[in-house]
PyMOL Python script that loads the backbone (N, CA, C, O; Angstrom):
from pymol import cmd

cmd.read_pdbstr("""\
ATOM      1  N   MET A   1      17.032   5.628  -7.741  1.00  0.00           N
ATOM      2  CA  MET A   1      15.679   5.660  -7.967  1.00  0.00           C
ATOM      3  C   MET A   1      15.525   4.467  -8.649  1.00  0.00           C
ATOM      4  O   MET A   1      14.911   4.424  -9.715  1.00  0.00           O
ATOM      5  N   GLU A   2      16.096   3.357  -8.062  1.00  0.00           N
ATOM      6  CA  GLU A   2      15.498   1.844  -8.754  1.00  0.00           C
ATOM      7  C   GLU A   2      14.665   1.535  -7.580  1.00  0.00           C
ATOM      8  O   GLU A   2      14.895   1.794  -6.398  1.00  0.00           O
ATOM      9  N   PRO A   3      13.296   0.724  -8.300  1.00  0.00           N
ATOM     10  CA  PRO A   3      12.591   0.770  -7.143  1.00  0.00           C
ATOM     11  C   PRO A   3      12.944   0.096  -5.686  1.00  0.00           C
ATOM     12  O   PRO A   3      13.780  -0.772  -5.435  1.00  0.00           O
ATOM     13  N   LEU A   4      12.185   0.665  -4.954  1.00  0.00           N
ATOM     14  CA  LEU A   4      12.540   0.130  -2.713  1.00  0.00           C
ATOM     15  C   LEU A   4      11.981  -1.413  -2.916  1.00  0.00           C
ATOM     16  O   LEU A   4      10.911  -1.455  -3.521  1.00  0.00           O
ATOM     17  N   ILE A   5      12.540  -2.718  -2.501  1.00  0.00           N
ATOM     18  CA  ILE A   5      11.399  -3.477  -2.328  1.00  0.00           C
ATOM     19  C   ILE A   5      12.484  -4.116  -1.277  1.00  0.00           C
ATOM     20  O   ILE A   5      13.647  -4.478  -1.459  1.00  0.00           O
ATOM     21  N   ARG A   6      11.491  -4.115   0.127  1.00  0.00           N
ATOM     22  CA  ARG A   6      11.456  -4.426   1.083  1.00  0.00           C
ATOM     23  C   ARG A   6      12.105  -5.658   1.603  1.00  0.00           C
ATOM     24  O   ARG A   6      11.221  -6.428   1.229  1.00  0.00           O
ATOM     25  N   LYS A   7      12.932  -6.395   2.153  1.00  0.00           N
ATOM     26  CA  LYS A   7      13.918  -7.810   2.152  1.00  0.00           C
ATOM     27  C   LYS A   7      14.339  -7.480   3.400  1.00  0.00           C
ATOM     28  O   LYS A   7      14.723  -6.454   3.962  1.00  0.00           O
ATOM     29  N   LYS A   8      14.084  -9.149   3.817  1.00  0.00           N
ATOM     30  CA  LYS A   8      14.548  -9.412   5.297  1.00  0.00           C
ATOM     31  C   LYS A   8      16.559  -9.463   5.084  1.00  0.00           C
ATOM     32  O   LYS A   8      17.201  -9.150   4.081  1.00  0.00           O
ATOM     33  N   ILE A   9      17.006  -9.899   6.237  1.00  0.00           N
ATOM     34  CA  ILE A   9      18.201  -9.574   6.668  1.00  0.00           C
ATOM     35  C   ILE A   9      18.736 -10.769   5.760  1.00  0.00           C
ATOM     36  O   ILE A   9      19.818 -10.546   5.217  1.00  0.00           O
ATOM     37  N   ASN A  10      18.042 -12.212   5.473  1.00  0.00           N
ATOM     38  CA  ASN A  10      18.832 -13.555   4.794  1.00  0.00           C
ATOM     39  C   ASN A  10      18.540 -12.671   3.038  1.00  0.00           C
ATOM     40  O   ASN A  10      19.441 -13.035   2.282  1.00  0.00           O
ATOM     41  N   GLY A  11      17.904 -12.036   2.583  1.00  0.00           N
ATOM     42  CA  GLY A  11      17.480 -11.440   0.922  1.00  0.00           C
ATOM     43  C   GLY A  11      16.612 -11.836   0.677  1.00  0.00           C
ATOM     44  O   GLY A  11      16.351 -11.810  -0.526  1.00  0.00           O
ATOM     45  N   GLN A  12      15.780 -12.342   1.439  1.00  0.00           N
ATOM     46  CA  GLN A  12      13.990 -12.799   1.164  1.00  0.00           C
ATOM     47  C   GLN A  12      13.649 -11.840   1.039  1.00  0.00           C
ATOM     48  O   GLN A  12      14.306 -10.870   1.417  1.00  0.00           O
ATOM     49  N   LEU A  13      12.419 -11.739   0.427  1.00  0.00           N
ATOM     50  CA  LEU A  13      11.124 -10.567  -0.095  1.00  0.00           C
ATOM     51  C   LEU A  13      11.070 -10.386   1.516  1.00  0.00           C
ATOM     52  O   LEU A  13      11.811 -10.875   2.368  1.00  0.00           O
ATOM     53  N   VAL A  14       9.752  -9.373   1.681  1.00  0.00           N
ATOM     54  CA  VAL A  14       9.133  -9.515   2.906  1.00  0.00           C
ATOM     55  C   VAL A  14       7.862  -9.460   2.550  1.00  0.00           C
ATOM     56  O   VAL A  14       7.286  -8.455   2.133  1.00  0.00           O
ATOM     57  N   MET A  15       7.377 -10.581   2.713  1.00  0.00           N
ATOM     58  CA  MET A  15       5.885 -10.978   2.207  1.00  0.00           C
ATOM     59  C   MET A  15       4.539 -10.783   3.075  1.00  0.00           C
ATOM     60  O   MET A  15       3.484 -11.367   2.827  1.00  0.00           O
ATOM     61  N   THR A  16       4.824  -9.486   4.573  1.00  0.00           N
ATOM     62  CA  THR A  16       3.793  -9.554   4.809  1.00  0.00           C
ATOM     63  C   THR A  16       3.471  -7.537   4.992  1.00  0.00           C
ATOM     64  O   THR A  16       4.264  -6.674   4.615  1.00  0.00           O
ATOM     65  N   ASP A  17       2.627  -7.383   5.407  1.00  0.00           N
ATOM     66  CA  ASP A  17       1.602  -6.033   5.368  1.00  0.00           C
ATOM     67  C   ASP A  17       2.751  -5.519   6.402  1.00  0.00           C
ATOM     68  O   ASP A  17       3.411  -6.023   7.310  1.00  0.00           O
ATOM     69  N   THR A  18       2.586  -3.694   5.503  1.00  0.00           N
ATOM     70  CA  THR A  18       3.063  -3.212   6.561  1.00  0.00           C
ATOM     71  C   THR A  18       2.516  -1.754   7.489  1.00  0.00           C
ATOM     72  O   THR A  18       1.692  -1.188   6.771  1.00  0.00           O
ATOM     73  N   LEU A  19       2.608  -1.362   8.159  1.00  0.00           N
ATOM     74  CA  LEU A  19       1.956  -0.758   8.915  1.00  0.00           C
ATOM     75  C   LEU A  19       0.567  -0.048   8.089  1.00  0.00           C
ATOM     76  O   LEU A  19      -0.584  -0.342   8.413  1.00  0.00           O
ATOM     77  N   GLU A  20       0.944   1.070   6.817  1.00  0.00           N
ATOM     78  CA  GLU A  20       0.212   1.508   5.989  1.00  0.00           C
ATOM     79  C   GLU A  20      -1.149   0.705   5.675  1.00  0.00           C
ATOM     80  O   GLU A  20      -2.347   0.983   5.730  1.00  0.00           O
ATOM     81  N   ALA A  21      -0.475  -0.294   5.361  1.00  0.00           N
ATOM     82  CA  ALA A  21      -1.415  -1.431   4.810  1.00  0.00           C
ATOM     83  C   ALA A  21      -2.725  -2.283   5.519  1.00  0.00           C
ATOM     84  O   ALA A  21      -3.826  -2.690   5.146  1.00  0.00           O
ATOM     85  N   ARG A  22      -1.840  -2.296   6.888  1.00  0.00           N
ATOM     86  CA  ARG A  22      -2.621  -2.896   8.174  1.00  0.00           C
ATOM     87  C   ARG A  22      -3.754  -1.749   8.559  1.00  0.00           C
ATOM     88  O   ARG A  22      -4.930  -2.101   8.648  1.00  0.00           O
ATOM     89  N   THR A  23      -3.285  -0.038   8.840  1.00  0.00           N
ATOM     90  CA  THR A  23      -4.521   0.732   8.736  1.00  0.00           C
ATOM     91  C   THR A  23      -5.697   0.172   7.731  1.00  0.00           C
ATOM     92  O   THR A  23      -6.756  -0.432   7.897  1.00  0.00           O
ATOM     93  N   ILE A  24      -4.846   0.764   6.417  1.00  0.00           N
ATOM     94  CA  ILE A  24      -6.019   0.797   5.492  1.00  0.00           C
ATOM     95  C   ILE A  24      -6.928  -0.117   5.846  1.00  0.00           C
ATOM     96  O   ILE A  24      -8.105   0.242   5.818  1.00  0.00           O
ATOM     97  N   LYS A  25      -6.529  -1.835   6.359  1.00  0.00           N
ATOM     98  CA  LYS A  25      -7.361  -2.362   5.804  1.00  0.00           C
ATOM     99  C   LYS A  25      -8.189  -2.639   7.074  1.00  0.00           C
ATOM    100  O   LYS A  25      -9.003  -3.560   7.010  1.00  0.00           O
ATOM    101  N   ALA A  26      -8.073  -1.960   8.195  1.00  0.00           N
ATOM    102  CA  ALA A  26      -8.515  -1.656   9.081  1.00  0.00           C
ATOM    103  C   ALA A  26      -9.865  -0.806   8.958  1.00  0.00           C
ATOM    104  O   ALA A  26     -10.853  -1.094   9.633  1.00  0.00           O
ATOM    105  N   LYS A  27      -9.843   0.198   8.103  1.00  0.00           N
ATOM    106  CA  LYS A  27     -11.033   1.183   7.730  1.00  0.00           C
ATOM    107  C   LYS A  27     -11.854   0.246   7.120  1.00  0.00           C
ATOM    108  O   LYS A  27     -12.985   0.733   7.109  1.00  0.00           O
ATOM    109  N   ASP A  28     -11.857  -0.961   6.556  1.00  0.00           N
ATOM    110  CA  ASP A  28     -12.760  -1.616   5.463  1.00  0.00           C
ATOM    111  C   ASP A  28     -13.238  -1.114   4.702  1.00  0.00           C
ATOM    112  O   ASP A  28     -14.461  -1.046   4.586  1.00  0.00           O
ATOM    113  N   VAL A  29     -12.150  -0.443   3.705  1.00  0.00           N
ATOM    114  CA  VAL A  29     -12.699   0.603   2.588  1.00  0.00           C
ATOM    115  C   VAL A  29     -12.776  -0.315   1.187  1.00  0.00           C
ATOM    116  O   VAL A  29     -11.976  -1.100   0.678  1.00  0.00           O
ATOM    117  N   GLN A  30     -14.176   0.168   0.781  1.00  0.00           N
ATOM    118  CA  GLN A  30     -13.951  -0.921  -0.487  1.00  0.00           C
ATOM    119  C   GLN A  30     -13.374  -1.086  -1.240  1.00  0.00           C
ATOM    120  O   GLN A  30     -12.841   0.022  -1.295  1.00  0.00           O
ATOM    121  N   TRP A  31     -12.796  -1.824  -2.285  1.00  0.00           N
ATOM    122  CA  TRP A  31     -11.698  -1.437  -3.374  1.00  0.00           C
ATOM    123  C   TRP A  31     -12.613  -0.390  -4.189  1.00  0.00           C
ATOM    124  O   TRP A  31     -13.764   0.018  -4.034  1.00  0.00           O
ATOM    125  N   MET A  32     -11.409  -0.090  -5.295  1.00  0.00           N
ATOM    126  CA  MET A  32     -12.247   0.964  -6.327  1.00  0.00           C
ATOM    127  C   MET A  32     -10.791   0.867  -7.549  1.00  0.00           C
ATOM    128  O   MET A  32      -9.584   1.093  -7.470  1.00  0.00           O
ATOM    129  N   PRO A  33     -11.730   0.407  -8.618  1.00  0.00           N
ATOM    130  CA  PRO A  33     -11.071   0.576  -9.846  1.00  0.00           C
ATOM    131  C   PRO A  33      -9.510   1.030 -10.073  1.00  0.00           C
ATOM    132  O   PRO A  33      -9.098   2.070  -9.560  1.00  0.00           O
ATOM    133  N   ALA A  34      -8.728   0.252 -10.813  1.00  0.00           N
ATOM    134  CA  ALA A  34      -7.628   1.392 -11.067  1.00  0.00           C
ATOM    135  C   ALA A  34      -8.056   2.569 -12.133  1.00  0.00           C
ATOM    136  O   ALA A  34      -8.943   2.741 -12.969  1.00  0.00           O
ATOM    137  N   ARG A  35      -6.973   3.247 -11.648  1.00  0.00           N
ATOM    138  CA  ARG A  35      -7.001   4.038 -13.078  1.00  0.00           C
ATOM    139  C   ARG A  35      -6.223   3.734 -14.225  1.00  0.00           C
ATOM    140  O   ARG A  35      -5.492   2.778 -14.483  1.00  0.00           O
ATOM    141  N   GLU A  36      -6.539   4.753 -14.861  1.00  0.00           N
ATOM    142  CA  GLU A  36      -5.709   4.313 -16.359  1.00  0.00           C
ATOM    143  C   GLU A  36      -3.964   4.365 -16.031  1.00  0.00           C
ATOM    144  O   GLU A  36      -3.241   4.817 -15.143  1.00  0.00           O
ATOM    145  N   ALA A  37      -3.748   3.400 -17.692  1.00  0.00           N
ATOM    146  CA  ALA A  37      -2.484   3.161 -16.989  1.00  0.00           C
ATOM    147  C   ALA A  37      -1.839   4.155 -18.013  1.00  0.00           C
ATOM    148  O   ALA A  37      -0.636   3.904 -17.944  1.00  0.00           O
ATOM    149  N   VAL A  38      -1.983   4.929 -18.721  1.00  0.00           N
ATOM    150  CA  VAL A  38      -1.879   6.314 -19.411  1.00  0.00           C
ATOM    151  C   VAL A  38      -1.580   7.116 -17.807  1.00  0.00           C
ATOM    152  O   VAL A  38      -0.513   6.629 -17.430  1.00  0.00           O
ATOM    153  N   ILE A  39      -1.931   7.831 -17.045  1.00  0.00           N
ATOM    154  CA  ILE A  39      -2.261   8.260 -16.628  1.00  0.00           C
ATOM    155  C   ILE A  39      -1.016   7.982 -15.195  1.00  0.00           C
ATOM    156  O   ILE A  39      -0.345   8.848 -14.634  1.00  0.00           O
ATOM    157  N   VAL A  40      -1.039   6.792 -14.974  1.00  0.00           N
ATOM    158  CA  VAL A  40      -0.087   6.509 -14.256  1.00  0.00           C
ATOM    159  C   VAL A  40       1.154   6.411 -14.552  1.00  0.00           C
ATOM    160  O   VAL A  40       2.026   6.633 -13.712  1.00  0.00           O
ATOM    161  N   LYS A  41       1.410   6.072 -15.758  1.00  0.00           N
ATOM    162  CA  LYS A  41       2.781   6.424 -16.514  1.00  0.00           C
ATOM    163  C   LYS A  41       3.141   7.168 -16.157  1.00  0.00           C
ATOM    164  O   LYS A  41       4.024   7.263 -15.305  1.00  0.00           O
ATOM    165  N   ASP A  42       2.026   8.711 -17.214  1.00  0.00           N
ATOM    166  CA  ASP A  42       2.834  10.197 -17.047  1.00  0.00           C
ATOM    167  C   ASP A  42       3.050  10.301 -15.591  1.00  0.00           C
ATOM    168  O   ASP A  42       4.123  10.902 -15.531  1.00  0.00           O
ATOM    169  N   GLU A  43       2.548  10.001 -14.017  1.00  0.00           N
ATOM    170  CA  GLU A  43       2.856  10.120 -13.533  1.00  0.00           C
ATOM    171  C   GLU A  43       4.024  10.073 -12.785  1.00  0.00           C
ATOM    172  O   GLU A  43       4.501  10.966 -12.085  1.00  0.00           O
ATOM    173  N   ALA A  44       4.509   8.786 -13.026  1.00  0.00           N
ATOM    174  CA  ALA A  44       5.817   7.855 -12.675  1.00  0.00           C
ATOM    175  C   ALA A  44       6.754   9.251 -13.533  1.00  0.00           C
ATOM    176  O   ALA A  44       7.433  10.110 -12.971  1.00  0.00           O
ATOM    177  N   VAL A  45       6.525   9.111 -14.891  1.00  0.00           N
ATOM    178  CA  VAL A  45       7.696   9.995 -15.331  1.00  0.00           C
ATOM    179  C   VAL A  45       7.388  11.557 -15.054  1.00  0.00           C
ATOM    180  O   VAL A  45       7.847  12.212 -15.990  1.00  0.00           O
ATOM    181  N   GLU A  46       6.912  12.181 -14.312  1.00  0.00           N
ATOM    182  CA  GLU A  46       7.167  13.394 -13.898  1.00  0.00           C
ATOM    183  C   GLU A  46       7.656  13.544 -12.906  1.00  0.00           C
ATOM    184  O   GLU A  46       8.259  14.551 -12.535  1.00  0.00           O
ATOM    185  N   LEU A  47       7.375  12.044 -12.010  1.00  0.00           N
ATOM    186  CA  LEU A  47       7.820  11.851 -10.119  1.00  0.00           C
ATOM    187  C   LEU A  47       9.642  12.002 -10.797  1.00  0.00           C
ATOM    188  O   LEU A  47      10.553  12.709 -10.366  1.00  0.00           O
ATOM    189  N   CYS A  48       9.636  11.020 -11.990  1.00  0.00           N
ATOM    190  CA  CYS A  48      11.106  10.365 -12.260  1.00  0.00           C
ATOM    191  C   CYS A  48      12.221  11.726 -12.289  1.00  0.00           C
ATOM    192  O   CYS A  48      13.372  11.904 -11.893  1.00  0.00           O
ATOM    193  N   LYS A  49      10.870  12.806 -13.201  1.00  0.00           N
ATOM    194  CA  LYS A  49      11.756  13.847 -13.120  1.00  0.00           C
ATOM    195  C   LYS A  49      12.306  14.857 -12.338  1.00  0.00           C
ATOM    196  O   LYS A  49      13.397  15.426 -12.325  1.00  0.00           O
ATOM    197  N   GLN A  50      10.950  14.964 -11.480  1.00  0.00           N
ATOM    198  CA  GLN A  50      10.904  16.002 -10.312  1.00  0.00           C
ATOM    199  C   GLN A  50      12.310  15.419  -9.355  1.00  0.00           C
ATOM    200  O   GLN A  50      13.099  16.201  -8.824  1.00  0.00           O
ATOM    201  N   SER A  51      12.421  13.996  -9.272  1.00  0.00           N
ATOM    202  CA  SER A  51      13.613  13.557  -8.507  1.00  0.00           C
ATOM    203  C   SER A  51      14.889  13.623  -8.535  1.00  0.00           C
ATOM    204  O   SER A  51      15.565  13.383  -7.534  1.00  0.00           O
ATOM    205  N   GLY A  52      15.648  14.123 -10.252  1.00  0.00           N
ATOM    206  CA  GLY A  52      16.522  13.915 -10.543  1.00  0.00           C
ATOM    207  C   GLY A  52      16.754  12.803 -11.061  1.00  0.00           C
ATOM    208  O   GLY A  52      17.867  12.336 -10.815  1.00  0.00           O
ATOM    209  N   GLY A  53      15.843  12.009 -11.920  1.00  0.00           N
ATOM    210  CA  GLY A  53      16.591  10.108 -12.244  1.00  0.00           C
ATOM    211  C   GLY A  53      16.361  10.754 -13.907  1.00  0.00           C
ATOM    212  O   GLY A  53      16.230  11.773 -14.585  1.00  0.00           O
ATOM    213  N   ASP A  54      16.423   9.504 -13.912  1.00  0.00           N
ATOM    214  CA  ASP A  54      16.605   9.875 -15.829  1.00  0.00           C
ATOM    215  C   ASP A  54      15.476   8.753 -16.267  1.00  0.00           C
ATOM    216  O   ASP A  54      15.556   7.526 -16.213  1.00  0.00           O
ATOM    217  N   PHE A  55      13.982   9.922 -16.895  1.00  0.00           N
ATOM    218  CA  PHE A  55      13.611   9.032 -17.276  1.00  0.00           C
ATOM    219  C   PHE A  55      13.257   8.782 -18.761  1.00  0.00           C
ATOM    220  O   PHE A  55      12.190   8.926 -19.358  1.00  0.00           O
ATOM    221  N   LYS A  56      14.053   8.507 -19.035  1.00  0.00           N
ATOM    222  CA  LYS A  56      14.695   7.544 -20.198  1.00  0.00           C
ATOM    223  C   LYS A  56      14.754   6.293 -19.506  1.00  0.00           C
ATOM    224  O   LYS A  56      14.181   5.353 -20.058  1.00  0.00           O
ATOM    225  N   ASN A  57      15.037   6.188 -18.964  1.00  0.00           N
ATOM    226  CA  ASN A  57      16.106   4.895 -18.175  1.00  0.00           C
ATOM    227  C   ASN A  57      14.520   4.274 -17.517  1.00  0.00           C
ATOM    228  O   ASN A  57      13.913   4.822 -16.597  1.00  0.00           O
ATOM    229  N   GLN A  58      14.090   3.088 -18.205  1.00  0.00           N
ATOM    230  CA  GLN A  58      12.571   1.788 -17.582  1.00  0.00           C
ATOM    231  C   GLN A  58      12.752   1.833 -16.106  1.00  0.00           C
ATOM    232  O   GLN A  58      11.917   2.065 -15.231  1.00  0.00           O
ATOM    233  N   LYS A  59      13.845   1.598 -16.028  1.00  0.00           N
ATOM    234  CA  LYS A  59      13.829   1.038 -14.595  1.00  0.00           C
ATOM    235  C   LYS A  59      13.746   2.285 -13.638  1.00  0.00           C
ATOM    236  O   LYS A  59      13.052   2.135 -12.632  1.00  0.00           O
ATOM    237  N   HIS A  60      14.439   3.638 -13.849  1.00  0.00           N
ATOM    238  CA  HIS A  60      13.774   4.548 -12.777  1.00  0.00           C
ATOM    239  C   HIS A  60      12.685   5.153 -12.942  1.00  0.00           C
ATOM    240  O   HIS A  60      12.175   5.791 -12.022  1.00  0.00           O
ATOM    241  N   VAL A  61      11.906   5.019 -14.656  1.00  0.00           N
ATOM    242  CA  VAL A  61      10.268   5.147 -14.146  1.00  0.00           C
ATOM    243  C   VAL A  61       9.465   4.306 -13.339  1.00  0.00           C
ATOM    244  O   VAL A  61       8.529   4.560 -12.581  1.00  0.00           O
ATOM    245  N   ILE A  62      10.207   2.907 -13.767  1.00  0.00           N
ATOM    246  CA  ILE A  62       9.687   2.128 -12.994  1.00  0.00           C
ATOM    247  C   ILE A  62       9.361   2.170 -11.107  1.00  0.00           C
ATOM    248  O   ILE A  62       8.464   1.967 -10.290  1.00  0.00           O
ATOM    249  N   GLY A  63      10.313   2.444 -11.170  1.00  0.00           N
ATOM    250  CA  GLY A  63      10.851   2.759  -9.655  1.00  0.00           C
ATOM    251  C   GLY A  63       9.689   4.422  -9.001  1.00  0.00           C
ATOM    252  O   GLY A  63       9.481   4.579  -7.798  1.00  0.00           O
ATOM    253  N   CYS A  64       9.180   5.307  -9.964  1.00  0.00           N
ATOM    254  CA  CYS A  64       8.172   5.939  -9.320  1.00  0.00           C
ATOM    255  C   CYS A  64       6.696   5.680  -9.815  1.00  0.00           C
ATOM    256  O   CYS A  64       5.952   6.653  -9.946  1.00  0.00           O
ATOM    257  N   PHE A  65       6.189   4.263 -10.128  1.00  0.00           N
ATOM    258  CA  PHE A  65       5.198   3.928 -10.437  1.00  0.00           C
ATOM    259  C   PHE A  65       3.936   4.342  -9.024  1.00  0.00           C
ATOM    260  O   PHE A  65       4.771   5.084  -8.509  1.00  0.00           O
ATOM    261  N   LYS A  66       3.545   4.381  -8.713  1.00  0.00           N
ATOM    262  CA  LYS A  66       2.420   3.938  -7.561  1.00  0.00           C
ATOM    263  C   LYS A  66       1.183   3.059  -8.324  1.00  0.00           C
ATOM    264  O   LYS A  66       0.290   3.415  -9.092  1.00  0.00           O
ATOM    265  N   ILE A  67       1.649   1.402  -7.600  1.00  0.00           N
ATOM    266  CA  ILE A  67       0.832   0.546  -7.537  1.00  0.00           C
ATOM    267  C   ILE A  67      -0.538   0.423  -6.903  1.00  0.00           C
ATOM    268  O   ILE A  67      -0.943   0.934  -5.858  1.00  0.00           O
ATOM    269  N   GLU A  68      -0.956  -0.104  -7.475  1.00  0.00           N
ATOM    270  CA  GLU A  68      -2.797  -0.356  -6.717  1.00  0.00           C
ATOM    271  C   GLU A  68      -3.136  -1.461  -6.784  1.00  0.00           C
ATOM    272  O   GLU A  68      -2.872  -2.327  -7.618  1.00  0.00           O
ATOM    273  N   PHE A  69      -3.906  -1.482  -5.659  1.00  0.00           N
ATOM    274  CA  PHE A  69      -4.185  -3.132  -5.462  1.00  0.00           C
ATOM    275  C   PHE A  69      -5.050  -3.322  -4.786  1.00  0.00           C
ATOM    276  O   PHE A  69      -4.982  -3.663  -3.605  1.00  0.00           O
ATOM    277  N   GLY A  70      -6.625  -3.014  -5.832  1.00  0.00           N
ATOM    278  CA  GLY A  70      -8.016  -2.963  -4.625  1.00  0.00           C
ATOM    279  C   GLY A  70      -7.536  -1.911  -4.099  1.00  0.00           C
ATOM    280  O   GLY A  70      -7.001  -0.931  -4.619  1.00  0.00           O
ATOM    281  N   GLN A  71      -7.847  -2.273  -2.588  1.00  0.00           N
ATOM    282  CA  GLN A  71      -8.349  -0.540  -1.711  1.00  0.00           C
ATOM    283  C   GLN A  71      -6.621   0.363  -1.757  1.00  0.00           C
ATOM    284  O   GLN A  71      -6.341   1.558  -1.670  1.00  0.00           O
ATOM    285  N   PHE A  72      -6.078  -0.417  -1.868  1.00  0.00           N
ATOM    286  CA  PHE A  72      -4.452   0.313  -1.753  1.00  0.00           C
ATOM    287  C   PHE A  72      -3.924   0.877  -2.883  1.00  0.00           C
ATOM    288  O   PHE A  72      -3.685   0.326  -3.957  1.00  0.00           O
ATOM    289  N   ARG A  73      -3.737   2.182  -2.514  1.00  0.00           N
ATOM    290  CA  ARG A  73      -3.199   2.447  -3.466  1.00  0.00           C
ATOM    291  C   ARG A  73      -2.093   3.572  -2.907  1.00  0.00           C
ATOM    292  O   ARG A  73      -1.304   4.103  -3.687  1.00  0.00           O
TER     293      ARG A  73
END
""", "prot")
cmd.dss("prot")
cmd.show_as("cartoon", "prot")
cmd.util.cbc("prot")
cmd.orient("prot")
């Protein structure tokens, strides 16, 4: 349930776009305002419960957050 962070073999973080991100960029979609924090947290708690995680463990809940960056959701 902990967050999945892409890393190279040597342990450094992968700082390049995924194929999914490049596909979205190619569509040239305009950015959208972020959703309310309460809604995002509630969704994360529900996903954590459905996945069998401990929703009282902040690390498990954070691992279920949907992160929004401009045009990426």
